[in-house]
Phi, psi and omega in degrees: 000146180294140177257126177266113182275137173267094187206175181268141177241131178228118349291171178284166177301317182294326177293319176298315182291330178299323179280330188269321187304318182299345179277354184271140180294340180267003178287130186261352183283167180248001182201210181290128180295152171241094195261147172221142177293133183239350179147197179136190179204172179239160169233153180270139167274122181304332180273351178071018184257329188247127172281135182234121181221135171256106182263141167251123180233140181253131179257121182256017185281340183265188179298319176238145178292146179232133178254131182247146171264122184232097174285130182230149169238149182238121185232156177276358177204158179298146175283122182303132176076009184239033179302326181292341183259005182286121175279322179161183176241153177219159174260119181264130185300337180252318188262353181084208183292135178234137176262123185257123182241153167297112190296342178294344179255009182252118184298334179291314177296317182299318180295320182285329173296319176299317179297325177296313180297323179286347180087014181273341176227167182239142175296144182247151179301141184291331191242354186230131180293147172054040182227114178296148174262103184284348179282342180274124179243158179213162175208161174209120178268179178093204187278357178079005178290170181295139175287153174293161182288129176272142175285149175273012175273084184284148177245120177267146172215179183298344183258341182164209183227138180238136172246134186245154174223171181300162174064029175082359179289138182210149169252129180247116178267125180273095185291326176262113186274144175218142180298140177287139176301148179303129179080002180292138181288146173235124357288169179292161179306137180090348180269157181255358179176175182197166163230131178230158179198187184239157174211165183267131176276162181302333180275004178095346177282168182249141176245159179225138180192183182284138171257314186221140176236133177261130175238134175244015177219117183302334178293326178291328177300317180298317180298320181295320183292343182264004180295000000 
């Protein structure tokens, strides 16, 4: 199980993201972000080498606050061939230097996200060691067989990030989070699975919505992007 260390980070995660987020095509702000942590969860690396975290951060720099989903991995060395996915480096008070990557380009995160959707692993609390996060839900329709391997070559666009596998299967990460309408089905119509969770709004209340949508029919992907 992942161990959450109580230690100092230099620079902090939010400081790294403040510099990195404006470079993303799905960033909605017009200037320097004003970020606050809003929630998230962790996944375990079976090998115990890579930290995996799905962060929700809220940017208050614009007219209206916007909450982003930012999957990150933390490694003791740079990920080979993923220089383009490097968010930055930080000094960890216990583990030393850590290389922080956009987790959508990290095969360890992609594999564990797939395992979460399939129900083989459980989401973990973002801040407490060895504690499941019961607010994170997932589903997978169909015959329950193993999903094909997704490539860690993620594609960003103004609406989010997509990971692809053979035969039209895709994972769509909703980088800009929005609360699900009351009574809305999860997963949405046409989808084959999902991951959903909660985050904190600026007024202190909690919202719940989709983080990731699984599509096994390319026509359904198009419909989801037009919501």
